[in-house]
N, C-alpha and C positions, 0 to 999 in steps of 0.2 A: 281529925284536923289538928289535934293537939300538938303532935310532933312537928307538923308543918309550921305551926305558929311559933314554936320554940326555935325552929331553924330560921324563920324570918326575923325574929328578935335578935338572934345571934349575928346574922349578916348585917342587920342595921346597926347593931352596937359596934361591931368591928370596923365598919366603914363610916360611922357617924362623923359629921352630919351629912355626908354626901350621898348615901344610899337610902332609897325607899324600897320597901318590899311589899308587894301586893299579892294576896292569895285569892284566886278565883275558884269557887266551887263549880265544877263542870256539870253537876247534876241539877243544882238549883239555878245555875247561870247568874250567880250574884257574887259580888265582892264580899268575902267573909272576914277578911283581916287586913289591917294596914299597919306596918311598922315604920316609924319615922315618916309619917304622912306629910309630904310637902307638895303633893299634887292637888290638894283640896278635894279629893274624892271622898266618898262616904261608904261605910259598910252598908251593904244592902243595895248598892247601885248595880244595875244590870251589867253583865259581862259581854253579852252579844257574841258568844262563841258557839251557839247552838248549831250553826251551819258548818262548823269546822269538823272534818272527819279525821281524827288522829289515827295514823297507821302504827303498826307494831313497833317500827323502828324510830318513831318520833320521840325524841328525848329533849333536845335543846333547839330552840328557834332563835335565831339572831347570831350576833348582835345587830341591832337596828337603831335608828335615831328617831327621837320624838321631840316635840316642842312642849315645854311646860307652860302653865298659865302666865308666868311672869316673863316668858320669852327665853328662858334658859334652855340650852340644848341638853337633852338627856340621852345617854347611851344605855340602851335597854336590852335585856335578854329574858326569854320566857322558857321555863322548864316544865315539862309535862310530868306530873306525878301520878303514879299508878298504884292501884291496890294489889293485894296478894294474888288476885286473879288476872293481873295484867291489864285491867281496865283503867283508862285514863279518868281520874276522879278529881284532879285539881291542877291548876296552873299557877306556878309561882313566878311572878314577874319582878325582876330587879331593875330599878331605874337608878342610874348613876348620874349625878349632876357633874357635868364636865366643865363648868365655868372656871373654877380655879385652875384646873389642869390646862385648859385652853390658854388662860392668861400666862401660866408658867411656860407653856410651849412658845408663845409669842415672844416673851422676854428672852428666853434662851435662844430663839431664832435670831433675834436682833443682836444679842451678845456674840453669837457664834457666826453670824453672817450667813445663816442658812436660809434659803428661800422659804417663804410661808406656804404651807401645803393647803390645798383646798379641803373642804369638809365633804368628801365624797362618801356615801354610805358603803358599808362593808358589803362584799359580795356574798350572796346566798345562792344556794342551789335553786333551780326553778321551782321545785316542790316546796321548799321552805318559804320562798318569796310569796308563793300563792297562799300558803297558810297564814303568813303574817298579814297579807293584804285582807284576807277574810276576817281575821281577828279584829283588825282595826278599821274595817270598812264602815261599820256603824258606830264607831267610837265618837260620840258627840262631844266628849271632853276635848279630844284632840282637835276636832273641827272648830270648837269655840276658841281654844287656845290660839290656833292659827289665825282665825279671823280677828281676834283682839289685837294680835301683833301687827297684822296687815293694816287695821284701822289706825292704830297708833302711828305707824310709819307714814301712812297717807296724810294724817293730820299733824305730823311732826310733833307728837306728844310722847310723854313717857307715862307709864302706869302709875308711878309714884307721884307724879305732878298733876294728876287729874283732879279737877274741882268737881263740885256737885253738878254743874251744868254739863261738863264734858262726860261725866259718868252717865247722866241721863241720856245724852245723845248716843253714847256707846250702847246702852241698853236698847234703845230704839233701833239702832243699826243692826244689832243682833236679832231683834224681833223680825226685822225685814228679811233676814237671811234664814228664818225658820229655826233659830237656835234654841227656842224654848219648847220644842216638841219632845225632847228626851225627858224621861222620868227623873225628877230632881234637878233639872237644868237651871231653874230659877235660883235654887239654893246655891248651886255651884257658882253661878255668875255673881251672886251676892257676896260670896266669900272672896272671889277673885278681885272684885272691885272695892271691897271694904265697905259694902252697903248692908243695911238691914234687909232681911228677906221681905219685910212688909213694904219697904221702899221700892224694891224691884217690882213687886206685884202692883204697887200704885202706878208706877210708870207704864207698865204694860196695860193696866186697866184704862188709863187715860188715852194711851195710843190706840187701843182697840175700840174705845168708845168714840174716838174722833174719826175712825176709818170709815 
């Protein structure tokens, strides 16, 4: 994995601070490296790719769009890395923060009088789409990110403006949605909300004790 890690560092350095590069070990089914980590994931988190069967021709999957924990839209691509025997041994995922580019597009659109385009996902072949769906079907990071953004929208709040009471309520809402079933999910939510891990566990213990 050493060469893959060097490649990840190089991509992240070239596109800093906009690109995050994640390396998944397909044998251990874990994240083994993070370059320019802005998704709040951890090394050792499960990859959930054990049900994906990579065919010989599979090299690049995507691009596709994801939602980050802070609501930013990411344009992502996954690259299947193979050993000398042709066996898929790693997946390198490059996540590109599109926030600044989207703002520039909007400004240029207003200046040039061009109509604003919708954010439709790029087209993928049916086979690619199926693999991408399988890869992220059990991605609880993504489900937590989406629920947080929906909760904020519903309550007309922003993540940066949340007080302790609102953070408590959001943790309880996440618990009601089963968000804490994934390995390391409590740690992830704590980092996203700027809470101590012990505080999240305290909220959960109080909620589960009163249920």
